[in-house]
PDB file of N, CA, C, O and CB in Angstrom:
ATOM      1  N   MET A   1      73.638  57.997 121.859  1.00  0.00           N
ATOM      2  CA  MET A   1      73.524  56.551 122.144  1.00  0.00           C
ATOM      3  C   MET A   1      71.921  56.199 122.871  1.00  0.00           C
ATOM      4  O   MET A   1      71.645  57.222 123.498  1.00  0.00           O
ATOM      5  CB  MET A   1      74.881  56.138 123.241  1.00  0.00           C
ATOM      6  N   ARG A   2      71.313  55.660 122.960  1.00  0.00           N
ATOM      7  CA  ARG A   2      70.111  54.977 123.567  1.00  0.00           C
ATOM      8  C   ARG A   2      70.800  54.068 124.278  1.00  0.00           C
ATOM      9  O   ARG A   2      71.929  53.714 123.937  1.00  0.00           O
ATOM     10  CB  ARG A   2      69.017  54.338 122.617  1.00  0.00           C
ATOM     11  N   TRP A   3      70.124  53.554 125.446  1.00  0.00           N
ATOM     12  CA  TRP A   3      70.082  52.683 125.846  1.00  0.00           C
ATOM     13  C   TRP A   3      69.580  51.331 125.414  1.00  0.00           C
ATOM     14  O   TRP A   3      70.211  50.281 125.534  1.00  0.00           O
ATOM     15  CB  TRP A   3      69.796  53.047 126.527  1.00  0.00           C
ATOM     16  N   ASP A   4      68.825  51.418 125.090  1.00  0.00           N
ATOM     17  CA  ASP A   4      67.928  50.415 123.486  1.00  0.00           C
ATOM     18  C   ASP A   4      69.085  50.176 122.427  1.00  0.00           C
ATOM     19  O   ASP A   4      69.624  49.121 122.092  1.00  0.00           O
ATOM     20  CB  ASP A   4      66.398  51.608 122.346  1.00  0.00           C
ATOM     21  N   GLU A   5      69.308  51.514 121.991  1.00  0.00           N
ATOM     22  CA  GLU A   5      70.495  51.176 120.985  1.00  0.00           C
ATOM     23  C   GLU A   5      71.725  50.080 121.431  1.00  0.00           C
ATOM     24  O   GLU A   5      72.174  49.439 120.481  1.00  0.00           O
ATOM     25  CB  GLU A   5      71.234  52.607 120.687  1.00  0.00           C
ATOM     26  N   MET A   6      72.415  49.747 122.976  1.00  0.00           N
ATOM     27  CA  MET A   6      73.234  49.530 122.726  1.00  0.00           C
ATOM     28  C   MET A   6      73.612  47.894 123.174  1.00  0.00           C
ATOM     29  O   MET A   6      73.026  47.503 124.184  1.00  0.00           O
ATOM     30  CB  MET A   6      73.790  50.560 123.075  1.00  0.00           C
ATOM     31  N   SER A   7      74.357  47.113 122.636  1.00  0.00           N
ATOM     32  CA  SER A   7      74.555  45.725 122.617  1.00  0.00           C
ATOM     33  C   SER A   7      74.971  45.276 125.032  1.00  0.00           C
ATOM     34  O   SER A   7      75.334  45.927 126.012  1.00  0.00           O
ATOM     35  CB  SER A   7      76.400  45.463 121.016  1.00  0.00           C
ATOM     36  N   LYS A   8      74.631  44.060 124.764  1.00  0.00           N
ATOM     37  CA  LYS A   8      74.916  43.880 126.375  1.00  0.00           C
ATOM     38  C   LYS A   8      76.161  43.828 126.590  1.00  0.00           C
ATOM     39  O   LYS A   8      76.373  43.966 127.795  1.00  0.00           O
ATOM     40  CB  LYS A   8      74.378  42.673 127.051  1.00  0.00           C
ATOM     41  N   LYS A   9      77.037  43.702 126.032  1.00  0.00           N
ATOM     42  CA  LYS A   9      78.108  44.529 126.637  1.00  0.00           C
ATOM     43  C   LYS A   9      78.482  45.947 127.298  1.00  0.00           C
ATOM     44  O   LYS A   9      78.959  46.246 128.393  1.00  0.00           O
ATOM     45  CB  LYS A   9      78.696  44.514 125.917  1.00  0.00           C
ATOM     46  N   GLN A  10      78.073  46.690 126.195  1.00  0.00           N
ATOM     47  CA  GLN A  10      78.199  48.294 125.896  1.00  0.00           C
ATOM     48  C   GLN A  10      77.006  48.263 127.360  1.00  0.00           C
ATOM     49  O   GLN A  10      77.686  48.833 128.214  1.00  0.00           O
ATOM     50  CB  GLN A  10      77.551  49.122 123.822  1.00  0.00           C
ATOM     51  N   GLN A  11      75.977  47.992 127.876  1.00  0.00           N
ATOM     52  CA  GLN A  11      75.269  48.204 128.485  1.00  0.00           C
ATOM     53  C   GLN A  11      76.079  47.933 130.074  1.00  0.00           C
ATOM     54  O   GLN A  11      76.212  48.657 131.061  1.00  0.00           O
ATOM     55  CB  GLN A  11      74.137  47.528 127.960  1.00  0.00           C
ATOM     56  N   GLY A  12      76.506  46.572 129.762  1.00  0.00           N
ATOM     57  CA  GLY A  12      77.701  46.061 131.320  1.00  0.00           C
ATOM     58  C   GLY A  12      78.935  46.846 131.567  1.00  0.00           C
ATOM     59  O   GLY A  12      79.595  46.915 132.604  1.00  0.00           O
ATOM     60  N   THR A  13      79.136  47.463 130.352  1.00  0.00           N
ATOM     61  CA  THR A  13      80.268  48.421 130.812  1.00  0.00           C
ATOM     62  C   THR A  13      79.943  49.587 131.029  1.00  0.00           C
ATOM     63  O   THR A  13      81.081  50.031 130.873  1.00  0.00           O
ATOM     64  CB  THR A  13      81.278  48.565 130.004  1.00  0.00           C
ATOM     65  N   LEU A  14      79.454  50.323 131.221  1.00  0.00           N
ATOM     66  CA  LEU A  14      79.053  51.721 131.277  1.00  0.00           C
ATOM     67  C   LEU A  14      77.641  50.730 132.710  1.00  0.00           C
ATOM     68  O   LEU A  14      76.641  51.446 132.643  1.00  0.00           O
ATOM     69  CB  LEU A  14      78.388  52.762 129.152  1.00  0.00           C
ATOM     70  N   ILE A  15      77.465  50.052 133.311  1.00  0.00           N
ATOM     71  CA  ILE A  15      76.614  50.136 134.227  1.00  0.00           C
ATOM     72  C   ILE A  15      78.269  49.732 135.368  1.00  0.00           C
ATOM     73  O   ILE A  15      78.487  50.208 136.482  1.00  0.00           O
ATOM     74  CB  ILE A  15      74.964  48.953 134.011  1.00  0.00           C
ATOM     75  N   ALA A  16      79.003  48.926 134.733  1.00  0.00           N
ATOM     76  CA  ALA A  16      80.771  48.971 135.739  1.00  0.00           C
ATOM     77  C   ALA A  16      81.072  50.604 135.978  1.00  0.00           C
ATOM     78  O   ALA A  16      81.031  51.281 137.006  1.00  0.00           O
ATOM     79  CB  ALA A  16      82.563  48.183 134.505  1.00  0.00           C
ATOM     80  N   LEU A  17      81.279  50.827 135.080  1.00  0.00           N
ATOM     81  CA  LEU A  17      82.201  52.285 135.319  1.00  0.00           C
ATOM     82  C   LEU A  17      81.049  52.952 135.668  1.00  0.00           C
ATOM     83  O   LEU A  17      81.529  53.776 136.447  1.00  0.00           O
ATOM     84  CB  LEU A  17      83.143  53.102 133.929  1.00  0.00           C
ATOM     85  N   THR A  18      79.580  53.234 135.636  1.00  0.00           N
ATOM     86  CA  THR A  18      79.119  54.637 136.468  1.00  0.00           C
ATOM     87  C   THR A  18      79.382  53.985 138.318  1.00  0.00           C
ATOM     88  O   THR A  18      79.652  54.660 139.311  1.00  0.00           O
ATOM     89  CB  THR A  18      76.886  55.163 135.980  1.00  0.00           C
ATOM     90  N   SER A  19      79.166  52.435 138.210  1.00  0.00           N
ATOM     91  CA  SER A  19      79.036  51.939 139.346  1.00  0.00           C
ATOM     92  C   SER A  19      80.651  51.972 140.091  1.00  0.00           C
ATOM     93  O   SER A  19      80.577  52.342 141.262  1.00  0.00           O
ATOM     94  CB  SER A  19      78.326  50.514 139.125  1.00  0.00           C
ATOM     95  N   VAL A  20      81.753  51.728 139.733  1.00  0.00           N
ATOM     96  CA  VAL A  20      83.070  52.277 140.023  1.00  0.00           C
ATOM     97  C   VAL A  20      82.852  54.175 140.041  1.00  0.00           C
ATOM     98  O   VAL A  20      83.751  54.484 140.824  1.00  0.00           O
ATOM     99  CB  VAL A  20      84.251  51.614 138.651  1.00  0.00           C
ATOM    100  N   GLU A  21      82.391  55.078 139.752  1.00  0.00           N
ATOM    101  CA  GLU A  21      82.264  56.083 139.893  1.00  0.00           C
ATOM    102  C   GLU A  21      81.802  57.030 141.088  1.00  0.00           C
ATOM    103  O   GLU A  21      82.074  58.075 141.680  1.00  0.00           O
ATOM    104  CB  GLU A  21      81.820  56.092 139.126  1.00  0.00           C
ATOM    105  N   VAL A  22      80.975  56.022 141.044  1.00  0.00           N
ATOM    106  CA  VAL A  22      79.607  56.380 142.163  1.00  0.00           C
ATOM    107  C   VAL A  22      80.173  56.088 143.760  1.00  0.00           C
ATOM    108  O   VAL A  22      79.957  56.773 144.759  1.00  0.00           O
ATOM    109  CB  VAL A  22      78.000  55.097 141.821  1.00  0.00           C
ATOM    110  N   ALA A  23      80.813  55.082 143.664  1.00  0.00           N
ATOM    111  CA  ALA A  23      81.555  54.643 144.637  1.00  0.00           C
ATOM    112  C   ALA A  23      83.247  54.850 145.165  1.00  0.00           C
ATOM    113  O   ALA A  23      83.719  54.179 146.083  1.00  0.00           O
ATOM    114  CB  ALA A  23      81.315  53.552 144.381  1.00  0.00           C
ATOM    115  N   LEU A  24      84.009  55.872 144.423  1.00  0.00           N
ATOM    116  CA  LEU A  24      85.141  56.775 144.101  1.00  0.00           C
ATOM    117  C   LEU A  24      83.919  58.044 144.533  1.00  0.00           C
ATOM    118  O   LEU A  24      84.229  58.629 145.571  1.00  0.00           O
ATOM    119  CB  LEU A  24      85.980  56.658 142.204  1.00  0.00           C
ATOM    120  N   THR A  25      83.297  58.273 144.226  1.00  0.00           N
ATOM    121  CA  THR A  25      83.001  59.752 144.783  1.00  0.00           C
ATOM    122  C   THR A  25      82.491  59.729 145.886  1.00  0.00           C
ATOM    123  O   THR A  25      82.997  60.655 146.520  1.00  0.00           O
ATOM    124  CB  THR A  25      82.152  60.580 144.059  1.00  0.00           C
ATOM    125  N   ALA A  26      81.246  58.815 146.935  1.00  0.00           N
ATOM    126  CA  ALA A  26      81.099  58.110 147.982  1.00  0.00           C
ATOM    127  C   ALA A  26      81.895  58.566 148.736  1.00  0.00           C
ATOM    128  O   ALA A  26      81.807  59.528 149.499  1.00  0.00           O
ATOM    129  CB  ALA A  26      81.173  56.912 147.881  1.00  0.00           C
ATOM    130  N   ALA A  27      83.030  57.593 148.452  1.00  0.00           N
ATOM    131  CA  ALA A  27      84.291  57.319 149.366  1.00  0.00           C
ATOM    132  C   ALA A  27      84.860  58.522 149.311  1.00  0.00           C
ATOM    133  O   ALA A  27      85.168  58.927 150.432  1.00  0.00           O
ATOM    134  CB  ALA A  27      85.331  56.170 148.940  1.00  0.00           C
ATOM    135  N   ALA A  28      85.238  59.586 148.038  1.00  0.00           N
ATOM    136  CA  ALA A  28      86.208  60.806 148.628  1.00  0.00           C
ATOM    137  C   ALA A  28      85.073  61.818 149.740  1.00  0.00           C
ATOM    138  O   ALA A  28      85.399  62.415 150.766  1.00  0.00           O
ATOM    139  CB  ALA A  28      86.930  61.971 146.982  1.00  0.00           C
ATOM    140  N   ALA A  29      83.779  61.739 149.137  1.00  0.00           N
ATOM    141  CA  ALA A  29      82.708  62.563 149.947  1.00  0.00           C
ATOM    142  C   ALA A  29      82.081  61.624 151.204  1.00  0.00           C
ATOM    143  O   ALA A  29      80.857  61.754 151.173  1.00  0.00           O
ATOM    144  CB  ALA A  29      81.391  63.050 148.841  1.00  0.00           C
ATOM    145  N   VAL A  30      82.572  60.549 152.511  1.00  0.00           N
ATOM    146  CA  VAL A  30      82.505  60.583 152.946  1.00  0.00           C
ATOM    147  C   VAL A  30      83.810  61.092 153.641  1.00  0.00           C
ATOM    148  O   VAL A  30      83.832  62.052 154.411  1.00  0.00           O
ATOM    149  CB  VAL A  30      81.875  59.969 152.863  1.00  0.00           C
ATOM    150  N   ASP A  31      85.486  59.935 153.094  1.00  0.00           N
ATOM    151  CA  ASP A  31      86.493  60.914 153.747  1.00  0.00           C
ATOM    152  C   ASP A  31      86.638  61.988 153.730  1.00  0.00           C
ATOM    153  O   ASP A  31      86.871  62.230 154.915  1.00  0.00           O
ATOM    154  CB  ASP A  31      87.406  60.824 153.580  1.00  0.00           C
ATOM    155  N   LEU A  32      86.707  63.680 152.766  1.00  0.00           N
ATOM    156  CA  LEU A  32      86.096  64.163 153.648  1.00  0.00           C
ATOM    157  C   LEU A  32      85.628  64.813 154.314  1.00  0.00           C
ATOM    158  O   LEU A  32      86.114  65.876 154.700  1.00  0.00           O
ATOM    159  CB  LEU A  32      86.148  64.089 153.890  1.00  0.00           C
ATOM    160  N   CYS A  33      84.237  64.225 154.729  1.00  0.00           N
ATOM    161  CA  CYS A  33      83.894  65.409 155.337  1.00  0.00           C
ATOM    162  C   CYS A  33      83.892  64.328 156.915  1.00  0.00           C
ATOM    163  O   CYS A  33      83.140  64.559 157.861  1.00  0.00           O
ATOM    164  CB  CYS A  33      82.229  66.353 154.612  1.00  0.00           C
ATOM    165  N   LEU A  34      84.722  63.378 156.884  1.00  0.00           N
ATOM    166  CA  LEU A  34      84.591  63.160 158.431  1.00  0.00           C
ATOM    167  C   LEU A  34      86.532  63.275 158.225  1.00  0.00           C
ATOM    168  O   LEU A  34      87.254  62.537 158.894  1.00  0.00           O
ATOM    169  CB  LEU A  34      83.546  61.239 159.183  1.00  0.00           C
ATOM    170  N   ARG A  35      86.893  63.903 157.607  1.00  0.00           N
ATOM    171  CA  ARG A  35      88.414  63.450 157.784  1.00  0.00           C
ATOM    172  C   ARG A  35      88.451  65.476 158.434  1.00  0.00           C
ATOM    173  O   ARG A  35      87.802  66.317 157.812  1.00  0.00           O
ATOM    174  CB  ARG A  35      89.638  62.671 155.727  1.00  0.00           C
ATOM    175  N   PRO A  36      89.211  65.819 159.557  1.00  0.00           N
ATOM    176  CA  PRO A  36      89.531  67.209 160.201  1.00  0.00           C
ATOM    177  C   PRO A  36      90.571  68.148 159.574  1.00  0.00           C
ATOM    178  O   PRO A  36      91.782  67.971 159.441  1.00  0.00           O
ATOM    179  CB  PRO A  36      90.010  66.983 161.574  1.00  0.00           C
ATOM    180  N   ARG A  37      90.079  68.815 159.349  1.00  0.00           N
ATOM    181  CA  ARG A  37      90.967  70.069 158.461  1.00  0.00           C
ATOM    182  C   ARG A  37      91.740  69.565 157.951  1.00  0.00           C
ATOM    183  O   ARG A  37      91.994  69.153 156.819  1.00  0.00           O
ATOM    184  CB  ARG A  37      91.687  71.190 159.057  1.00  0.00           C
ATOM    185  N   GLU A  38      92.459  69.631 159.581  1.00  0.00           N
ATOM    186  CA  GLU A  38      94.219  69.752 159.448  1.00  0.00           C
ATOM    187  C   GLU A  38      94.654  68.981 159.234  1.00  0.00           C
ATOM    188  O   GLU A  38      95.877  69.060 159.353  1.00  0.00           O
ATOM    189  CB  GLU A  38      95.058  70.051 160.310  1.00  0.00           C
ATOM    190  N   ASP A  39      94.062  67.546 158.728  1.00  0.00           N
ATOM    191  CA  ASP A  39      94.444  66.390 157.472  1.00  0.00           C
ATOM    192  C   ASP A  39      94.160  65.778 156.178  1.00  0.00           C
ATOM    193  O   ASP A  39      94.234  64.617 155.774  1.00  0.00           O
ATOM    194  CB  ASP A  39      94.392  65.568 157.787  1.00  0.00           C
ATOM    195  N   VAL A  40      93.683  67.293 155.441  1.00  0.00           N
ATOM    196  CA  VAL A  40      93.356  67.530 154.452  1.00  0.00           C
ATOM    197  C   VAL A  40      94.010  68.536 153.817  1.00  0.00           C
ATOM    198  O   VAL A  40      93.957  69.608 154.420  1.00  0.00           O
ATOM    199  CB  VAL A  40      92.322  67.619 154.515  1.00  0.00           C
ATOM    200  N   ARG A  41      94.945  68.535 152.223  1.00  0.00           N
ATOM    201  CA  ARG A  41      95.576  68.446 151.560  1.00  0.00           C
ATOM    202  C   ARG A  41      94.824  70.821 151.429  1.00  0.00           C
ATOM    203  O   ARG A  41      93.653  71.086 151.159  1.00  0.00           O
ATOM    204  CB  ARG A  41      95.416  66.772 150.419  1.00  0.00           C
ATOM    205  N   GLY A  42      95.488  71.506 151.599  1.00  0.00           N
ATOM    206  CA  GLY A  42      94.053  72.565 150.364  1.00  0.00           C
ATOM    207  C   GLY A  42      92.757  72.900 152.040  1.00  0.00           C
ATOM    208  O   GLY A  42      92.635  72.575 153.221  1.00  0.00           O
ATOM    209  N   ARG A  43      92.115  73.716 151.000  1.00  0.00           N
ATOM    210  CA  ARG A  43      91.109  73.871 151.778  1.00  0.00           C
ATOM    211  C   ARG A  43      90.069  72.602 151.192  1.00  0.00           C
ATOM    212  O   ARG A  43      89.936  71.858 150.220  1.00  0.00           O
ATOM    213  CB  ARG A  43      90.578  75.460 151.698  1.00  0.00           C
ATOM    214  N   LYS A  44      89.572  72.860 152.243  1.00  0.00           N
ATOM    215  CA  LYS A  44      87.452  71.887 152.739  1.00  0.00           C
ATOM    216  C   LYS A  44      87.040  72.166 151.511  1.00  0.00           C
ATOM    217  O   LYS A  44      86.906  71.507 150.480  1.00  0.00           O
ATOM    218  CB  LYS A  44      85.856  72.820 154.264  1.00  0.00           C
ATOM    219  N   GLY A  45      86.777  73.805 151.966  1.00  0.00           N
ATOM    220  CA  GLY A  45      85.931  73.877 150.348  1.00  0.00           C
ATOM    221  C   GLY A  45      86.149  74.301 149.093  1.00  0.00           C
ATOM    222  O   GLY A  45      85.368  74.951 148.398  1.00  0.00           O
ATOM    223  N   LEU A  46      87.175  73.939 148.830  1.00  0.00           N
ATOM    224  CA  LEU A  46      88.284  73.537 147.486  1.00  0.00           C
ATOM    225  C   LEU A  46      87.552  71.955 147.002  1.00  0.00           C
ATOM    226  O   LEU A  46      86.924  71.601 146.004  1.00  0.00           O
ATOM    227  CB  LEU A  46      90.434  73.278 148.177  1.00  0.00           C
ATOM    228  N   TRP A  47      87.926  71.370 148.056  1.00  0.00           N
ATOM    229  CA  TRP A  47      88.057  69.698 147.279  1.00  0.00           C
ATOM    230  C   TRP A  47      86.396  69.092 147.225  1.00  0.00           C
ATOM    231  O   TRP A  47      86.172  68.013 146.676  1.00  0.00           O
ATOM    232  CB  TRP A  47      89.252  68.319 148.531  1.00  0.00           C
ATOM    233  N   TRP A  48      85.349  69.860 147.816  1.00  0.00           N
ATOM    234  CA  TRP A  48      83.948  69.480 148.078  1.00  0.00           C
ATOM    235  C   TRP A  48      83.350  69.918 146.929  1.00  0.00           C
ATOM    236  O   TRP A  48      82.199  69.485 146.982  1.00  0.00           O
ATOM    237  CB  TRP A  48      83.288  70.057 149.338  1.00  0.00           C
ATOM    238  N   PRO A  49      83.573  70.836 145.442  1.00  0.00           N
ATOM    239  CA  PRO A  49      83.269  70.772 144.256  1.00  0.00           C
ATOM    240  C   PRO A  49      84.508  70.144 143.422  1.00  0.00           C
ATOM    241  O   PRO A  49      84.016  69.549 142.463  1.00  0.00           O
ATOM    242  CB  PRO A  49      82.829  72.079 143.876  1.00  0.00           C
ATOM    243  N   ALA A  50      85.733  70.054 143.408  1.00  0.00           N
ATOM    244  CA  ALA A  50      86.134  69.393 142.923  1.00  0.00           C
ATOM    245  C   ALA A  50      86.091  67.364 142.750  1.00  0.00           C
ATOM    246  O   ALA A  50      86.306  66.648 141.772  1.00  0.00           O
ATOM    247  CB  ALA A  50      86.891  70.061 143.231  1.00  0.00           C
ATOM    248  N   ILE A  51      85.643  66.967 144.464  1.00  0.00           N
ATOM    249  CA  ILE A  51      85.268  65.366 143.696  1.00  0.00           C
ATOM    250  C   ILE A  51      83.794  65.418 142.978  1.00  0.00           C
ATOM    251  O   ILE A  51      83.133  64.380 142.992  1.00  0.00           O
ATOM    252  CB  ILE A  51      85.159  63.925 145.033  1.00  0.00           C
ATOM    253  N   PHE A  52      83.479  66.107 142.609  1.00  0.00           N
ATOM    254  CA  PHE A  52      82.080  65.554 141.418  1.00  0.00           C
ATOM    255  C   PHE A  52      82.681  66.415 140.056  1.00  0.00           C
ATOM    256  O   PHE A  52      82.027  67.015 139.203  1.00  0.00           O
ATOM    257  CB  PHE A  52      79.923  66.302 141.987  1.00  0.00           C
ATOM    258  N   VAL A  53      83.939  66.276 140.152  1.00  0.00           N
ATOM    259  CA  VAL A  53      83.828  66.588 138.304  1.00  0.00           C
ATOM    260  C   VAL A  53      84.795  65.482 138.042  1.00  0.00           C
ATOM    261  O   VAL A  53      85.904  65.472 138.576  1.00  0.00           O
ATOM    262  CB  VAL A  53      84.481  68.420 137.499  1.00  0.00           C
ATOM    263  N   GLN A  54      84.460  64.717 137.370  1.00  0.00           N
ATOM    264  CA  GLN A  54      84.199  63.433 137.612  1.00  0.00           C
ATOM    265  C   GLN A  54      85.350  62.802 135.632  1.00  0.00           C
ATOM    266  O   GLN A  54      85.232  63.262 134.497  1.00  0.00           O
ATOM    267  CB  GLN A  54      81.857  63.182 137.862  1.00  0.00           C
ATOM    268  N   PRO A  55      85.902  62.125 135.953  1.00  0.00           N
ATOM    269  CA  PRO A  55      86.576  60.582 136.626  1.00  0.00           C
ATOM    270  C   PRO A  55      87.805  61.300 137.910  1.00  0.00           C
ATOM    271  O   PRO A  55      88.469  60.687 138.746  1.00  0.00           O
ATOM    272  CB  PRO A  55      87.731  59.340 134.928  1.00  0.00           C
ATOM    273  N   VAL A  56      87.738  62.851 137.613  1.00  0.00           N
ATOM    274  CA  VAL A  56      89.285  63.217 138.357  1.00  0.00           C
ATOM    275  C   VAL A  56      89.078  63.568 139.594  1.00  0.00           C
ATOM    276  O   VAL A  56      89.908  63.379 140.483  1.00  0.00           O
ATOM    277  CB  VAL A  56      90.164  64.439 137.749  1.00  0.00           C
ATOM    278  N   GLY A  57      88.135  64.025 139.738  1.00  0.00           N
ATOM    279  CA  GLY A  57      88.039  64.283 140.862  1.00  0.00           C
ATOM    280  C   GLY A  57      87.771  64.303 142.253  1.00  0.00           C
ATOM    281  O   GLY A  57      87.787  65.232 143.060  1.00  0.00           O
ATOM    282  N   PRO A  58      87.484  62.907 142.394  1.00  0.00           N
ATOM    283  CA  PRO A  58      87.299  61.825 143.587  1.00  0.00           C
ATOM    284  C   PRO A  58      88.885  60.990 143.693  1.00  0.00           C
ATOM    285  O   PRO A  58      89.249  60.701 144.833  1.00  0.00           O
ATOM    286  CB  PRO A  58      85.823  60.549 143.118  1.00  0.00           C
ATOM    287  N   ILE A  59      89.750  60.633 142.593  1.00  0.00           N
ATOM    288  CA  ILE A  59      90.732  59.712 142.520  1.00  0.00           C
ATOM    289  C   ILE A  59      91.849  61.325 142.783  1.00  0.00           C
ATOM    290  O   ILE A  59      92.974  61.274 143.281  1.00  0.00           O
ATOM    291  CB  ILE A  59      90.758  58.515 140.813  1.00  0.00           C
ATOM    292  N   ALA A  60      91.250  62.456 142.366  1.00  0.00           N
ATOM    293  CA  ALA A  60      93.114  63.628 142.802  1.00  0.00           C
ATOM    294  C   ALA A  60      92.445  63.929 144.265  1.00  0.00           C
ATOM    295  O   ALA A  60      93.271  64.476 144.996  1.00  0.00           O
ATOM    296  CB  ALA A  60      93.611  65.889 141.475  1.00  0.00           C
ATOM    297  N   TYR A  61      91.596  63.791 144.686  1.00  0.00           N
ATOM    298  CA  TYR A  61      91.645  63.601 146.457  1.00  0.00           C
ATOM    299  C   TYR A  61      91.570  62.678 146.867  1.00  0.00           C
ATOM    300  O   TYR A  61      91.929  62.783 148.040  1.00  0.00           O
ATOM    301  CB  TYR A  61      90.805  64.081 147.276  1.00  0.00           C
ATOM    302  N   LEU A  62      91.067  60.832 146.454  1.00  0.00           N
ATOM    303  CA  LEU A  62      92.018  60.251 147.654  1.00  0.00           C
ATOM    304  C   LEU A  62      93.283  60.028 147.813  1.00  0.00           C
ATOM    305  O   LEU A  62      93.770  59.848 148.929  1.00  0.00           O
ATOM    306  CB  LEU A  62      91.772  59.244 147.944  1.00  0.00           C
ATOM    307  N   LEU A  63      94.369  60.003 146.081  1.00  0.00           N
ATOM    308  CA  LEU A  63      95.446  60.242 145.641  1.00  0.00           C
ATOM    309  C   LEU A  63      96.273  61.497 146.695  1.00  0.00           C
ATOM    310  O   LEU A  63      96.859  61.158 147.723  1.00  0.00           O
ATOM    311  CB  LEU A  63      95.142  60.572 144.149  1.00  0.00           C
ATOM    312  N   TRP A  64      96.192  62.971 146.225  1.00  0.00           N
ATOM    313  CA  TRP A  64      96.829  64.092 146.641  1.00  0.00           C
ATOM    314  C   TRP A  64      95.697  64.930 147.876  1.00  0.00           C
ATOM    315  O   TRP A  64      96.321  65.832 148.435  1.00  0.00           O
ATOM    316  CB  TRP A  64      97.200  65.007 145.159  1.00  0.00           C
ATOM    317  N   GLY A  65      94.366  64.825 148.335  1.00  0.00           N
ATOM    318  CA  GLY A  65      94.019  65.661 148.998  1.00  0.00           C
ATOM    319  C   GLY A  65      94.166  65.295 150.082  1.00  0.00           C
ATOM    320  O   GLY A  65      94.031  66.235 150.865  1.00  0.00           O
ATOM    321  N   ARG A  66      94.491  63.913 150.796  1.00  0.00           N
ATOM    322  CA  ARG A  66      94.747  64.025 152.404  1.00  0.00           C
ATOM    323  C   ARG A  66      96.039  63.273 152.235  1.00  0.00           C
ATOM    324  O   ARG A  66      96.680  62.621 151.410  1.00  0.00           O
ATOM    325  CB  ARG A  66      93.500  63.258 153.604  1.00  0.00           C
ATOM    326  N   ARG A  67      96.075  63.782 153.641  1.00  0.00           N
ATOM    327  CA  ARG A  67      97.453  63.510 154.356  1.00  0.00           C
ATOM    328  C   ARG A  67      98.202  61.763 155.192  1.00  0.00           C
ATOM    329  O   ARG A  67      97.231  61.020 155.341  1.00  0.00           O
ATOM    330  CB  ARG A  67      97.235  64.659 155.595  1.00  0.00           C
ATOM    331  N   PRO A  68      98.622  61.535 155.352  1.00  0.00           N
ATOM    332  CA  PRO A  68      99.046  60.508 156.061  1.00  0.00           C
ATOM    333  C   PRO A  68      98.291  60.249 157.236  1.00  0.00           C
ATOM    334  O   PRO A  68      98.294  61.323 157.836  1.00  0.00           O
ATOM    335  CB  PRO A  68     100.290  60.665 156.344  1.00  0.00           C
ATOM    336  N   CYS A  69      97.598  59.356 157.947  1.00  0.00           N
ATOM    337  CA  CYS A  69      97.141  59.595 159.373  1.00  0.00           C
ATOM    338  C   CYS A  69      98.894  58.924 160.090  1.00  0.00           C
ATOM    339  O   CYS A  69      99.360  57.845 159.723  1.00  0.00           O
ATOM    340  CB  CYS A  69      95.277  58.446 159.860  1.00  0.00           C
ATOM    341  N   PRO A  70      99.657  59.932 161.209  1.00  0.00           N
ATOM    342  CA  PRO A  70     100.281  58.828 162.010  1.00  0.00           C
ATOM    343  C   PRO A  70     100.498  57.938 162.463  1.00  0.00           C
ATOM    344  O   PRO A  70     101.499  57.835 163.172  1.00  0.00           O
ATOM    345  CB  PRO A  70     100.394  58.745 162.403  1.00  0.00           C
TER     346      PRO A  70
END
C-alpha cells in the first residue's frame, strides 16, 4: 500500500510505530557500544546484527542481553 492510499489514522500509526522502532534500536546500539564486554550476555559481535532484526532484536538485547549493573 502506498503512503497516499493510507488513511490519516494509518499514516499516524505507521509514524508512531516507526518512531518506537528507531528509538529502541538507537537505545540498544548506544548501550551495546558503551557497555563493557563483561556486562553483556554473550558476545558483543553477535548482538550487533541481532539488534537490527526488527522489532525483536533491540527488545531482546535490552531485556536479556545486558547483565544487571551492580
